[in-house]
ROMI-331026 format. One record per residue (C-alpha): residue number from 0; chain; x, y, z. Coordinates in Angstrom, 1 decimal. Layout:
# ROMI-331026
<pt k="NUM" c="A" u="X" v="Y" w="Z"/>
...
# end
This chain:
# ROMI-331026
<pt k="0" c="A" u="-203.5" v="-78.9" w="-34.5"/>
<pt k="1" c="A" u="-204.2" v="-76.4" w="-37.5"/>
<pt k="2" c="A" u="-207.0" v="-77.4" w="-39.7"/>
<pt k="3" c="A" u="-205.8" v="-77.6" w="-43.2"/>
<pt k="4" c="A" u="-208.0" v="-77.0" w="-46.3"/>
<pt k="5" c="A" u="-207.8" v="-78.0" w="-50.0"/>
<pt k="6" c="A" u="-208.9" v="-74.9" w="-51.8"/>
<pt k="7" c="A" u="-209.4" v="-74.2" w="-55.5"/>
<pt k="8" c="A" u="-209.0" v="-70.6" w="-57.0"/>
<pt k="9" c="A" u="-210.6" v="-70.4" w="-60.4"/>
<pt k="10" c="A" u="-209.6" v="-68.1" w="-63.1"/>
<pt k="11" c="A" u="-210.2" v="-67.3" w="-66.8"/>
<pt k="12" c="A" u="-206.9" v="-67.8" w="-68.6"/>
<pt k="13" c="A" u="-207.1" v="-64.7" w="-70.7"/>
<pt k="14" c="A" u="-208.0" v="-62.1" w="-68.1"/>
<pt k="15" c="A" u="-205.5" v="-60.6" w="-65.6"/>
<pt k="16" c="A" u="-205.7" v="-57.5" w="-63.5"/>
<pt k="17" c="A" u="-205.0" v="-56.2" w="-60.1"/>
<pt k="18" c="A" u="-207.6" v="-58.4" w="-58.5"/>
<pt k="19" c="A" u="-206.1" v="-61.5" w="-60.0"/>
<pt k="20" c="A" u="-202.7" v="-60.5" w="-58.7"/>
<pt k="21" c="A" u="-204.1" v="-60.0" w="-55.2"/>
<pt k="22" c="A" u="-205.8" v="-63.3" w="-55.3"/>
<pt k="23" c="A" u="-202.7" v="-65.2" w="-56.3"/>
<pt k="24" c="A" u="-200.8" v="-63.5" w="-53.4"/>
<pt k="25" c="A" u="-203.5" v="-64.8" w="-51.1"/>
<pt k="26" c="A" u="-203.3" v="-68.3" w="-52.6"/>
<pt k="27" c="A" u="-199.5" v="-68.4" w="-52.2"/>
<pt k="28" c="A" u="-199.7" v="-67.2" w="-48.5"/>
<pt k="29" c="A" u="-202.2" v="-69.9" w="-47.8"/>
<pt k="30" c="A" u="-200.1" v="-72.5" w="-49.3"/>
<pt k="31" c="A" u="-197.1" v="-71.3" w="-47.3"/>
<pt k="32" c="A" u="-199.4" v="-71.7" w="-44.2"/>
<pt k="33" c="A" u="-199.9" v="-75.4" w="-45.0"/>
<pt k="34" c="A" u="-203.1" v="-75.4" w="-47.0"/>
<pt k="35" c="A" u="-203.4" v="-77.4" w="-50.3"/>
<pt k="36" c="A" u="-203.9" v="-74.9" w="-53.2"/>
<pt k="37" c="A" u="-205.1" v="-75.6" w="-56.7"/>
<pt k="38" c="A" u="-205.3" v="-72.8" w="-59.3"/>
<pt k="39" c="A" u="-208.0" v="-73.7" w="-61.7"/>
<pt k="40" c="A" u="-207.7" v="-72.1" w="-65.1"/>
<pt k="41" c="A" u="-210.3" v="-72.1" w="-67.8"/>
<pt k="42" c="A" u="-208.3" v="-72.2" w="-71.0"/>
<pt k="43" c="A" u="-204.8" v="-72.6" w="-72.0"/>
<pt k="44" c="A" u="-201.5" v="-70.9" w="-71.1"/>
<pt k="45" c="A" u="-201.3" v="-67.2" w="-70.4"/>
<pt k="46" c="A" u="-200.3" v="-64.7" w="-67.7"/>
<pt k="47" c="A" u="-202.5" v="-66.4" w="-65.0"/>
<pt k="48" c="A" u="-200.8" v="-69.7" w="-65.5"/>
<pt k="49" c="A" u="-197.4" v="-68.0" w="-65.6"/>
<pt k="50" c="A" u="-197.8" v="-66.0" w="-62.4"/>
<pt k="51" c="A" u="-199.2" v="-68.9" w="-60.7"/>
<pt k="52" c="A" u="-196.3" v="-71.3" w="-61.8"/>
<pt k="53" c="A" u="-193.8" v="-68.5" w="-60.7"/>
<pt k="54" c="A" u="-195.3" v="-68.6" w="-57.2"/>
<pt k="55" c="A" u="-195.1" v="-72.4" w="-57.1"/>
<pt k="56" c="A" u="-198.8" v="-73.0" w="-57.3"/>
<pt k="57" c="A" u="-200.2" v="-76.2" w="-58.8"/>
<pt k="58" c="A" u="-202.3" v="-75.4" w="-62.0"/>
<pt k="59" c="A" u="-205.2" v="-77.5" w="-63.4"/>
<pt k="60" c="A" u="-206.5" v="-76.6" w="-66.8"/>
<pt k="61" c="A" u="-210.2" v="-76.7" w="-67.4"/>
<pt k="62" c="A" u="-212.2" v="-76.2" w="-70.7"/>
<pt k="63" c="A" u="-212.2" v="-72.7" w="-72.0"/>
<pt k="64" c="A" u="-215.5" v="-71.0" w="-71.2"/>
<pt k="65" c="A" u="-216.0" v="-69.0" w="-74.5"/>
<pt k="66" c="A" u="-214.4" v="-68.2" w="-77.8"/>
<pt k="67" c="A" u="-214.9" v="-64.4" w="-77.0"/>
<pt k="68" c="A" u="-211.6" v="-63.2" w="-76.0"/>
<pt k="69" c="A" u="-210.5" v="-61.6" w="-72.6"/>
<pt k="70" c="A" u="-212.0" v="-58.2" w="-71.8"/>
<pt k="71" c="A" u="-214.3" v="-58.2" w="-74.9"/>
<pt k="72" c="A" u="-216.6" v="-60.5" w="-73.1"/>
<pt k="73" c="A" u="-219.7" v="-58.9" w="-71.6"/>
<pt k="74" c="A" u="-220.1" v="-59.0" w="-67.9"/>
<pt k="75" c="A" u="-223.2" v="-61.2" w="-67.8"/>
<pt k="76" c="A" u="-224.4" v="-64.7" w="-67.4"/>
<pt k="77" c="A" u="-223.4" v="-67.0" w="-70.4"/>
<pt k="78" c="A" u="-224.6" v="-70.4" w="-71.4"/>
<pt k="79" c="A" u="-221.0" v="-71.6" w="-71.4"/>
<pt k="80" c="A" u="-221.0" v="-71.2" w="-67.6"/>
<pt k="81" c="A" u="-223.7" v="-74.1" w="-67.5"/>
<pt k="82" c="A" u="-221.7" v="-76.1" w="-70.0"/>
<pt k="83" c="A" u="-218.7" v="-76.0" w="-67.7"/>
<pt k="84" c="A" u="-220.8" v="-77.6" w="-64.9"/>
<pt k="85" c="A" u="-219.6" v="-81.3" w="-65.5"/>
<pt k="86" c="A" u="-216.0" v="-80.4" w="-65.8"/>
<pt k="87" c="A" u="-216.1" v="-78.1" w="-62.7"/>
<pt k="88" c="A" u="-217.9" v="-80.7" w="-60.6"/>
<pt k="89" c="A" u="-215.4" v="-83.4" w="-61.7"/>
<pt k="90" c="A" u="-212.5" v="-81.1" w="-60.7"/>
<pt k="91" c="A" u="-214.0" v="-80.6" w="-57.2"/>
<pt k="92" c="A" u="-214.3" v="-84.4" w="-56.7"/>
<pt k="93" c="A" u="-210.9" v="-85.3" w="-58.4"/>
<pt k="94" c="A" u="-208.9" v="-82.8" w="-56.4"/>
<pt k="95" c="A" u="-210.9" v="-83.2" w="-53.1"/>
<pt k="96" c="A" u="-211.7" v="-79.5" w="-52.7"/>
<pt k="97" c="A" u="-213.0" v="-78.4" w="-49.5"/>
<pt k="98" c="A" u="-213.4" v="-74.7" w="-50.7"/>
<pt k="99" c="A" u="-213.8" v="-73.0" w="-54.0"/>
<pt k="100" c="A" u="-212.6" v="-69.3" w="-53.5"/>
<pt k="101" c="A" u="-213.7" v="-67.0" w="-56.4"/>
<pt k="102" c="A" u="-212.1" v="-63.8" w="-57.3"/>
<pt k="103" c="A" u="-214.5" v="-62.2" w="-59.7"/>
<pt k="104" c="A" u="-218.1" v="-62.3" w="-60.9"/>
<pt k="105" c="A" u="-217.5" v="-64.5" w="-64.0"/>
<pt k="106" c="A" u="-216.1" v="-67.2" w="-61.7"/>
<pt k="107" c="A" u="-218.7" v="-66.6" w="-59.0"/>
<pt k="108" c="A" u="-221.4" v="-67.3" w="-61.6"/>
<pt k="109" c="A" u="-219.6" v="-70.3" w="-63.1"/>
<pt k="110" c="A" u="-218.7" v="-72.1" w="-59.9"/>
<pt k="111" c="A" u="-221.8" v="-71.5" w="-57.8"/>
<pt k="112" c="A" u="-223.7" v="-74.5" w="-59.0"/>
<pt k="113" c="A" u="-220.9" v="-76.9" w="-59.0"/>
<pt k="114" c="A" u="-220.4" v="-76.0" w="-55.3"/>
<pt k="115" c="A" u="-224.0" v="-76.4" w="-54.6"/>
<pt k="116" c="A" u="-224.1" v="-79.7" w="-56.2"/>
<pt k="117" c="A" u="-221.0" v="-81.1" w="-54.5"/>
<pt k="118" c="A" u="-221.3" v="-79.4" w="-51.1"/>
<pt k="119" c="A" u="-217.9" v="-77.7" w="-51.6"/>
<pt k="120" c="A" u="-217.9" v="-74.4" w="-49.7"/>
<pt k="121" c="A" u="-218.1" v="-71.3" w="-52.1"/>
<pt k="122" c="A" u="-216.4" v="-68.3" w="-50.8"/>
<pt k="123" c="A" u="-216.9" v="-65.1" w="-52.9"/>
<pt k="124" c="A" u="-214.1" v="-62.6" w="-52.7"/>
<pt k="125" c="A" u="-216.0" v="-59.4" w="-53.6"/>
<pt k="126" c="A" u="-213.9" v="-57.0" w="-55.4"/>
<pt k="127" c="A" u="-216.8" v="-55.4" w="-57.5"/>
<pt k="128" c="A" u="-219.7" v="-52.9" w="-57.3"/>
<pt k="129" c="A" u="-222.9" v="-54.6" w="-56.8"/>
<pt k="130" c="A" u="-225.5" v="-54.4" w="-59.6"/>
<pt k="131" c="A" u="-228.9" v="-56.1" w="-59.9"/>
<pt k="132" c="A" u="-228.5" v="-59.3" w="-61.7"/>
<pt k="133" c="A" u="-230.5" v="-62.6" w="-61.1"/>
<pt k="134" c="A" u="-227.4" v="-64.7" w="-61.8"/>
<pt k="135" c="A" u="-225.1" v="-62.8" w="-59.3"/>
<pt k="136" c="A" u="-227.7" v="-62.8" w="-56.6"/>
<pt k="137" c="A" u="-228.4" v="-66.5" w="-57.1"/>
<pt k="138" c="A" u="-224.6" v="-67.2" w="-56.8"/>
<pt k="139" c="A" u="-224.4" v="-65.2" w="-53.8"/>
<pt k="140" c="A" u="-227.2" v="-67.1" w="-52.1"/>
<pt k="141" c="A" u="-225.0" v="-70.3" w="-52.6"/>
<pt k="142" c="A" u="-221.8" v="-68.6" w="-51.2"/>
<pt k="143" c="A" u="-221.2" v="-69.5" w="-47.6"/>
<pt k="144" c="A" u="-219.1" v="-66.4" w="-47.1"/>
<pt k="145" c="A" u="-218.5" v="-63.2" w="-48.8"/>
<pt k="146" c="A" u="-215.2" v="-61.2" w="-48.3"/>
<pt k="147" c="A" u="-215.5" v="-57.6" w="-49.3"/>
<pt k="148" c="A" u="-212.2" v="-55.8" w="-50.0"/>
<pt k="149" c="A" u="-213.5" v="-52.6" w="-48.4"/>
<pt k="150" c="A" u="-216.2" v="-51.1" w="-46.3"/>
<pt k="151" c="A" u="-217.2" v="-49.0" w="-49.5"/>
<pt k="152" c="A" u="-217.8" v="-52.4" w="-51.3"/>
<pt k="153" c="A" u="-219.5" v="-53.9" w="-48.3"/>
<pt k="154" c="A" u="-221.9" v="-51.1" w="-47.9"/>
<pt k="155" c="A" u="-223.2" v="-51.5" w="-51.5"/>
<pt k="156" c="A" u="-224.1" v="-55.2" w="-50.9"/>
<pt k="157" c="A" u="-227.8" v="-56.1" w="-50.0"/>
<pt k="158" c="A" u="-228.4" v="-56.6" w="-46.4"/>
<pt k="159" c="A" u="-228.9" v="-60.4" w="-46.7"/>
<pt k="160" c="A" u="-225.3" v="-60.5" w="-48.3"/>
<pt k="161" c="A" u="-223.8" v="-58.4" w="-45.7"/>
<pt k="162" c="A" u="-225.2" v="-60.9" w="-43.0"/>
<pt k="163" c="A" u="-222.5" v="-63.4" w="-44.3"/>
<pt k="164" c="A" u="-219.8" v="-60.8" w="-45.3"/>
<pt k="165" c="A" u="-216.7" v="-59.5" w="-43.7"/>
<pt k="166" c="A" u="-214.3" v="-56.9" w="-44.8"/>
<pt k="167" c="A" u="-210.7" v="-57.8" w="-45.5"/>
<pt k="168" c="A" u="-208.2" v="-55.4" w="-47.4"/>
<pt k="169" c="A" u="-206.1" v="-57.0" w="-50.0"/>
<pt k="170" c="A" u="-202.6" v="-58.0" w="-49.2"/>
<pt k="171" c="A" u="-199.3" v="-57.1" w="-51.0"/>
<pt k="172" c="A" u="-196.2" v="-59.0" w="-51.4"/>
<pt k="173" c="A" u="-193.6" v="-56.8" w="-53.3"/>
<pt k="174" c="A" u="-190.0" v="-57.8" w="-52.8"/>
<pt k="175" c="A" u="-188.0" v="-54.8" w="-53.9"/>
<pt k="176" c="A" u="-184.5" v="-54.3" w="-52.5"/>
<pt k="177" c="A" u="-183.9" v="-51.3" w="-50.5"/>
<pt k="178" c="A" u="-182.0" v="-48.6" w="-52.6"/>
<pt k="179" c="A" u="-183.2" v="-50.1" w="-55.9"/>
<pt k="180" c="A" u="-185.7" v="-47.3" w="-56.5"/>
<pt k="181" c="A" u="-182.9" v="-45.1" w="-57.7"/>
<pt k="182" c="A" u="-181.6" v="-47.6" w="-60.2"/>
<pt k="183" c="A" u="-185.1" v="-48.3" w="-61.4"/>
<pt k="184" c="A" u="-185.7" v="-44.6" w="-62.0"/>
<pt k="185" c="A" u="-182.5" v="-44.4" w="-64.2"/>
<pt k="186" c="A" u="-183.2" v="-47.6" w="-66.1"/>
<pt k="187" c="A" u="-186.8" v="-46.6" w="-66.8"/>
<pt k="188" c="A" u="-186.0" v="-42.9" w="-67.9"/>
<pt k="189" c="A" u="-183.2" v="-44.2" w="-70.1"/>
<pt k="190" c="A" u="-185.4" v="-46.8" w="-71.7"/>
<pt k="191" c="A" u="-188.0" v="-44.4" w="-72.5"/>
<pt k="192" c="A" u="-185.6" v="-41.8" w="-73.8"/>
<pt k="193" c="A" u="-186.4" v="-39.2" w="-71.1"/>
<pt k="194" c="A" u="-184.1" v="-36.7" w="-69.4"/>
<pt k="195" c="A" u="-182.4" v="-38.1" w="-66.4"/>
<pt k="196" c="A" u="-184.0" v="-35.4" w="-64.2"/>
<pt k="197" c="A" u="-187.5" v="-35.9" w="-65.5"/>
<pt k="198" c="A" u="-190.4" v="-35.8" w="-63.0"/>
<pt k="199" c="A" u="-192.6" v="-39.0" w="-63.8"/>
<pt k="200" c="A" u="-196.2" v="-39.1" w="-62.8"/>
<pt k="201" c="A" u="-197.9" v="-42.5" w="-63.1"/>
<pt k="202" c="A" u="-201.2" v="-44.1" w="-63.5"/>
<pt k="203" c="A" u="-201.4" v="-48.0" w="-63.3"/>
<pt k="204" c="A" u="-204.3" v="-50.1" w="-64.5"/>
<pt k="205" c="A" u="-206.3" v="-51.0" w="-67.5"/>
<pt k="206" c="A" u="-207.6" v="-47.8" w="-69.3"/>
<pt k="207" c="A" u="-211.3" v="-48.4" w="-68.9"/>
<pt k="208" c="A" u="-213.7" v="-45.4" w="-68.4"/>
<pt k="209" c="A" u="-214.1" v="-45.8" w="-64.7"/>
<pt k="210" c="A" u="-210.4" v="-45.6" w="-64.0"/>
<pt k="211" c="A" u="-210.4" v="-42.1" w="-65.7"/>
<pt k="212" c="A" u="-206.7" v="-42.2" w="-66.9"/>
<pt k="213" c="A" u="-207.5" v="-39.2" w="-69.0"/>
<pt k="214" c="A" u="-206.9" v="-37.1" w="-65.8"/>
<pt k="215" c="A" u="-203.3" v="-37.7" w="-66.2"/>
<pt k="216" c="A" u="-203.4" v="-36.0" w="-69.6"/>
<pt k="217" c="A" u="-205.0" v="-33.0" w="-68.0"/>
<pt k="218" c="A" u="-202.2" v="-32.8" w="-65.4"/>
<pt k="219" c="A" u="-199.3" v="-33.3" w="-67.7"/>
<pt k="220" c="A" u="-200.7" v="-30.5" w="-69.9"/>
<pt k="221" c="A" u="-201.2" v="-28.3" w="-66.8"/>
<pt k="222" c="A" u="-197.8" v="-29.0" w="-65.3"/>
<pt k="223" c="A" u="-195.0" v="-28.9" w="-67.9"/>
<pt k="224" c="A" u="-192.3" v="-28.6" w="-65.3"/>
<pt k="225" c="A" u="-191.7" v="-28.6" w="-61.6"/>
<pt k="226" c="A" u="-190.9" v="-25.5" w="-59.5"/>
<pt k="227" c="A" u="-187.2" v="-26.4" w="-59.6"/>
<pt k="228" c="A" u="-187.3" v="-26.8" w="-63.5"/>
<pt k="229" c="A" u="-187.5" v="-30.6" w="-64.0"/>
<pt k="230" c="A" u="-189.6" v="-31.7" w="-67.1"/>
<pt k="231" c="A" u="-192.8" v="-33.5" w="-66.2"/>
<pt k="232" c="A" u="-194.0" v="-36.7" w="-68.0"/>
<pt k="233" c="A" u="-196.9" v="-38.8" w="-67.7"/>
<pt k="234" c="A" u="-196.7" v="-42.6" w="-67.5"/>
<pt k="235" c="A" u="-200.0" v="-44.6" w="-68.2"/>
<pt k="236" c="A" u="-199.3" v="-48.3" w="-67.7"/>
<pt k="237" c="A" u="-202.1" v="-50.7" w="-68.6"/>
<pt k="238" c="A" u="-204.1" v="-52.3" w="-71.3"/>
<pt k="239" c="A" u="-206.6" v="-50.9" w="-73.7"/>
<pt k="240" c="A" u="-209.8" v="-52.4" w="-72.3"/>
<pt k="241" c="A" u="-213.5" v="-52.0" w="-73.1"/>
<pt k="242" c="A" u="-215.4" v="-49.8" w="-72.0"/>
<pt k="243" c="A" u="-212.2" v="-47.7" w="-73.1"/>
<pt k="244" c="A" u="-211.5" v="-44.3" w="-71.8"/>
<pt k="245" c="A" u="-211.7" v="-42.5" w="-75.2"/>
<pt k="246" c="A" u="-211.0" v="-39.1" w="-73.5"/>
<pt k="247" c="A" u="-207.4" v="-40.3" w="-73.0"/>
<pt k="248" c="A" u="-206.8" v="-40.3" w="-76.8"/>
<pt k="249" c="A" u="-208.7" v="-37.2" w="-77.3"/>
<pt k="250" c="A" u="-206.8" v="-35.2" w="-74.6"/>
<pt k="251" c="A" u="-203.5" v="-36.5" w="-75.9"/>
<pt k="252" c="A" u="-204.2" v="-35.3" w="-79.3"/>
<pt k="253" c="A" u="-205.8" v="-32.0" w="-78.0"/>
<pt k="254" c="A" u="-202.8" v="-31.1" w="-75.8"/>
<pt k="255" c="A" u="-200.1" v="-32.4" w="-78.1"/>
<pt k="256" c="A" u="-198.8" v="-34.9" w="-75.5"/>
<pt k="257" c="A" u="-197.7" v="-37.7" w="-77.9"/>
<pt k="258" c="A" u="-194.1" v="-37.3" w="-76.5"/>
<pt k="259" c="A" u="-194.9" v="-36.4" w="-72.9"/>
<pt k="260" c="A" u="-197.5" v="-38.9" w="-72.0"/>
<pt k="261" c="A" u="-196.1" v="-42.4" w="-72.5"/>
<pt k="262" c="A" u="-198.3" v="-45.6" w="-72.9"/>
<pt k="263" c="A" u="-196.0" v="-48.7" w="-72.6"/>
<pt k="264" c="A" u="-199.0" v="-51.1" w="-72.2"/>
<pt k="265" c="A" u="-199.0" v="-53.8" w="-69.5"/>
<pt k="266" c="A" u="-195.6" v="-53.7" w="-68.0"/>
<pt k="267" c="A" u="-193.5" v="-56.2" w="-66.0"/>
<pt k="268" c="A" u="-192.1" v="-56.3" w="-63.4"/>
<pt k="269" c="A" u="-194.6" v="-53.5" w="-62.5"/>
<pt k="270" c="A" u="-192.6" v="-52.7" w="-59.3"/>
<pt k="271" c="A" u="-189.7" v="-51.2" w="-61.2"/>
<pt k="272" c="A" u="-192.2" v="-48.9" w="-63.3"/>
<pt k="273" c="A" u="-193.9" v="-47.8" w="-60.1"/>
<pt k="274" c="A" u="-190.7" v="-47.3" w="-58.2"/>
<pt k="275" c="A" u="-189.4" v="-45.0" w="-61.0"/>
<pt k="276" c="A" u="-192.4" v="-42.7" w="-60.5"/>
<pt k="277" c="A" u="-192.3" v="-39.4" w="-58.4"/>
<pt k="278" c="A" u="-196.0" v="-39.9" w="-57.7"/>
<pt k="279" c="A" u="-198.7" v="-42.4" w="-58.6"/>
<pt k="280" c="A" u="-202.3" v="-41.2" w="-59.1"/>
<pt k="281" c="A" u="-205.6" v="-43.1" w="-58.8"/>
<pt k="282" c="A" u="-208.4" v="-40.9" w="-60.2"/>
<pt k="283" c="A" u="-211.0" v="-43.7" w="-60.6"/>
<pt k="284" c="A" u="-214.6" v="-43.6" w="-59.5"/>
<pt k="285" c="A" u="-216.5" v="-46.6" w="-58.1"/>
<pt k="286" c="A" u="-213.4" v="-48.2" w="-57.0"/>
<pt k="287" c="A" u="-213.8" v="-50.9" w="-54.3"/>
<pt k="288" c="A" u="-210.0" v="-50.9" w="-53.6"/>
<pt k="289" c="A" u="-207.2" v="-50.1" w="-56.0"/>
<pt k="290" c="A" u="-204.3" v="-52.5" w="-55.6"/>
<pt k="291" c="A" u="-201.9" v="-50.2" w="-57.6"/>
<pt k="292" c="A" u="-202.1" v="-47.6" w="-54.9"/>
<pt k="293" c="A" u="-201.1" v="-49.8" w="-52.1"/>
<pt k="294" c="A" u="-198.4" v="-51.3" w="-54.3"/>
<pt k="295" c="A" u="-197.0" v="-47.9" w="-54.8"/>
<pt k="296" c="A" u="-197.0" v="-47.2" w="-51.1"/>
<pt k="297" c="A" u="-195.3" v="-50.5" w="-50.4"/>
<pt k="298" c="A" u="-192.5" v="-49.2" w="-52.8"/>
<pt k="299" c="A" u="-192.1" v="-45.8" w="-51.1"/>
<pt k="300" c="A" u="-194.0" v="-43.8" w="-53.7"/>
<pt k="301" c="A" u="-196.3" v="-41.0" w="-52.6"/>
<pt k="302" c="A" u="-200.0" v="-41.1" w="-53.9"/>
<pt k="303" c="A" u="-202.9" v="-39.0" w="-54.8"/>
<pt k="304" c="A" u="-206.2" v="-40.9" w="-54.5"/>
<pt k="305" c="A" u="-209.9" v="-40.4" w="-55.5"/>
<pt k="306" c="A" u="-212.3" v="-40.1" w="-52.6"/>
<pt k="307" c="A" u="-214.8" v="-42.2" w="-54.6"/>
<pt k="308" c="A" u="-213.8" v="-45.7" w="-53.4"/>
<pt k="309" c="A" u="-212.5" v="-47.8" w="-50.7"/>
<pt k="310" c="A" u="-209.0" v="-46.3" w="-50.6"/>
<pt k="311" c="A" u="-210.2" v="-43.4" w="-48.5"/>
<pt k="312" c="A" u="-210.6" v="-45.9" w="-45.6"/>
<pt k="313" c="A" u="-206.8" v="-46.4" w="-45.7"/>
<pt k="314" c="A" u="-205.5" v="-43.1" w="-47.1"/>
<pt k="315" c="A" u="-205.5" v="-40.2" w="-44.6"/>
<pt k="316" c="A" u="-205.2" v="-36.9" w="-46.3"/>
<pt k="317" c="A" u="-201.9" v="-35.2" w="-45.7"/>
<pt k="318" c="A" u="-200.7" v="-38.2" w="-43.4"/>
<pt k="319" c="A" u="-199.9" v="-41.0" w="-45.7"/>
<pt k="320" c="A" u="-201.2" v="-39.7" w="-49.1"/>
<pt k="321" c="A" u="-203.4" v="-37.0" w="-50.6"/>
<pt k="322" c="A" u="-207.2" v="-37.3" w="-51.2"/>
<pt k="323" c="A" u="-209.1" v="-35.6" w="-54.1"/>
<pt k="324" c="A" u="-212.7" v="-35.5" w="-55.3"/>
<pt k="325" c="A" u="-212.4" v="-37.3" w="-58.6"/>
<pt k="326" c="A" u="-214.1" v="-34.4" w="-60.5"/>
<pt k="327" c="A" u="-212.0" v="-31.5" w="-58.9"/>
<pt k="328" c="A" u="-209.5" v="-30.8" w="-61.7"/>
<pt k="329" c="A" u="-207.9" v="-27.9" w="-59.9"/>
<pt k="330" c="A" u="-207.5" v="-30.1" w="-56.7"/>
<pt k="331" c="A" u="-205.7" v="-32.8" w="-58.6"/>
<pt k="332" c="A" u="-203.4" v="-30.3" w="-60.1"/>
<pt k="333" c="A" u="-202.6" v="-28.7" w="-56.7"/>
<pt k="334" c="A" u="-202.1" v="-32.1" w="-55.1"/>
<pt k="335" c="A" u="-199.7" v="-33.3" w="-57.9"/>
<pt k="336" c="A" u="-197.8" v="-30.1" w="-57.8"/>
<pt k="337" c="A" u="-197.3" v="-30.4" w="-54.1"/>
<pt k="338" c="A" u="-195.7" v="-33.8" w="-54.4"/>
<pt k="339" c="A" u="-193.6" v="-32.8" w="-57.2"/>
<pt k="340" c="A" u="-192.5" v="-29.5" w="-55.6"/>
<pt k="341" c="A" u="-192.3" v="-30.3" w="-52.0"/>
<pt k="342" c="A" u="-189.8" v="-33.2" w="-51.7"/>
<pt k="343" c="A" u="-189.9" v="-33.2" w="-47.9"/>
<pt k="344" c="A" u="-193.7" v="-33.6" w="-48.1"/>
<pt k="345" c="A" u="-193.4" v="-36.4" w="-50.6"/>
<pt k="346" c="A" u="-190.9" v="-38.2" w="-48.5"/>
<pt k="347" c="A" u="-193.0" v="-37.9" w="-45.4"/>
<pt k="348" c="A" u="-196.1" v="-39.2" w="-47.0"/>
<pt k="349" c="A" u="-194.1" v="-42.0" w="-48.7"/>
<pt k="350" c="A" u="-192.7" v="-43.2" w="-45.3"/>
<pt k="351" c="A" u="-196.1" v="-43.1" w="-43.7"/>
<pt k="352" c="A" u="-197.5" v="-45.0" w="-46.7"/>
<pt k="353" c="A" u="-195.1" v="-47.9" w="-46.1"/>
<pt k="354" c="A" u="-196.3" v="-48.1" w="-42.6"/>
<pt k="355" c="A" u="-199.8" v="-48.5" w="-43.7"/>
<pt k="356" c="A" u="-199.1" v="-51.3" w="-46.1"/>
<pt k="357" c="A" u="-197.1" v="-53.4" w="-43.5"/>
<pt k="358" c="A" u="-200.4" v="-54.2" w="-41.9"/>
<pt k="359" c="A" u="-201.6" v="-55.8" w="-45.0"/>
<pt k="360" c="A" u="-198.8" v="-58.4" w="-45.1"/>
<pt k="361" c="A" u="-199.7" v="-61.6" w="-46.9"/>
<pt k="362" c="A" u="-199.1" v="-64.0" w="-44.0"/>
<pt k="363" c="A" u="-201.4" v="-61.9" w="-41.8"/>
<pt k="364" c="A" u="-204.1" v="-61.7" w="-44.5"/>
<pt k="365" c="A" u="-203.9" v="-65.5" w="-45.0"/>
<pt k="366" c="A" u="-204.4" v="-66.0" w="-41.1"/>
<pt k="367" c="A" u="-207.6" v="-64.1" w="-41.3"/>
<pt k="368" c="A" u="-208.9" v="-65.8" w="-44.4"/>
<pt k="369" c="A" u="-208.1" v="-69.2" w="-42.9"/>
<pt k="370" c="A" u="-210.1" v="-68.1" w="-39.8"/>
<pt k="371" c="A" u="-213.1" v="-67.4" w="-42.0"/>
<pt k="372" c="A" u="-212.7" v="-70.9" w="-43.5"/>
<pt k="373" c="A" u="-212.7" v="-72.6" w="-40.1"/>
<pt k="374" c="A" u="-215.7" v="-70.6" w="-39.1"/>
<pt k="375" c="A" u="-217.6" v="-72.1" w="-42.0"/>
<pt k="376" c="A" u="-216.7" v="-75.6" w="-41.2"/>
<pt k="377" c="A" u="-217.3" v="-75.2" w="-37.5"/>
<pt k="378" c="A" u="-220.7" v="-73.8" w="-38.2"/>
<pt k="379" c="A" u="-221.5" v="-76.8" w="-40.5"/>
<pt k="380" c="A" u="-220.4" v="-79.3" w="-37.9"/>
<pt k="381" c="A" u="-222.5" v="-77.6" w="-35.2"/>
<pt k="382" c="A" u="-225.4" v="-77.7" w="-37.5"/>
<pt k="383" c="A" u="-224.9" v="-81.4" w="-38.3"/>
<pt k="384" c="A" u="-224.7" v="-82.1" w="-34.6"/>
<pt k="385" c="A" u="-228.0" v="-80.4" w="-34.0"/>
<pt k="386" c="A" u="-229.7" v="-82.1" w="-36.8"/>
<pt k="387" c="A" u="-228.5" v="-85.5" w="-35.4"/>
# end
C-alpha cells in the first residue's frame, strides 16, 4: 500500500514567479497521487492563493511576515521570521504535517526552526544560487533533503549539502489544445495592434538584471524584419522587479523601440502569449533552471538559451534549441535570425523540444518526489530501530 503524506507548501502571498508556478504544479500532482496537500500562505489573497484555488488545493492563511511589499523585500534574514514561529508551529500541529516543502529561500529560513521544533521533515527545493549566509546554512542543516533543480544548481552547493541533495528538473503542466497556437497568434497580434504577419520574439520573466531582458532590445533593433519581409517585434512579458534591468529602458529609448518592443507586464494565461511567439529567448546569467523556456517548448515554440545555467543540461544546440554565450551579442543575433528566417529549422527544433518536455510530466515528477519523501521516513524508522 502506498505511503501517503500530509505536506505543507509555504509561500508569501505577494510574491509569484516561475518557481512558485512549478511548486504549485508539483503540489497538485502530489494531491492527485493521493497525498494530503496544504498550501500555507503568509498574508492575504493574491495570485498564489488564486492559482492554488484554481488547482483545487486547500489554502491556509498565516500572519503576514512583513509590511515591506513583494519584491521590495531584501533577500536576507528578518526578525519577522522568528515572530512567525508560534503560528508556523501551530499550523504544523493543527494540520498534522509530516513534511514542509519549501520553495524559496525566504520560506526555507522561516520554516526551518518550526520544523526542527516539531520534528516535521523539512524539504528544501533549491531553485537559487548558493551564497554565503549564516541563516541559509543553518536552515539547510535542518533540512532533511534538498532538491536541486539542475546539476548547475547542485554543483554550487557546499559538499555537506550535496550529501543530502538530489537533482530533479521542474515539471510542467500546460494544457493547450492542438491547433490553438495559430488562433493565439492572431488574437495577441490583434490585441497589440500589430500586423497580422508580424514576427514576434518573446522574453518571459520578471525584468531583473540577472535575466538580461535588455538583450531583446538589442535584437529587435538589429533585426527590423525577417528575410521574407515580415516586421519583427519584441515582447517582454513580466514585472518590473528590483534589482531592475535599467538597460532595458535605456536601450528602448536609444533605439527608438517604443512601438516595436512591447511590455504588457505580467500576462495571463501565459501560454497564449508564449504560443503567439515565433521564438522565445532566455539570455539570463546564473539561471538554475528557467521554467519559461521549458513552457515554451511544451507549447511547440523554438528557443534560444543562455549557456550560463542549468538549461544547457536539457537543451542540445541544434537539436532541440539553440545555445548562446550570454555575452555574445552577434551570436544571439545569428541564432534569432536563424529561427525567424528558416522555418523548417524552427519547426524541427520545436518538435524536438516537445519531446524533451514530455519526460518532465507532473505525474512522473511527483512519483520521484514521493520516493524522496519515503526515503526520509524509511531512514528515520531504521535509525529509531537501531536506537531501540
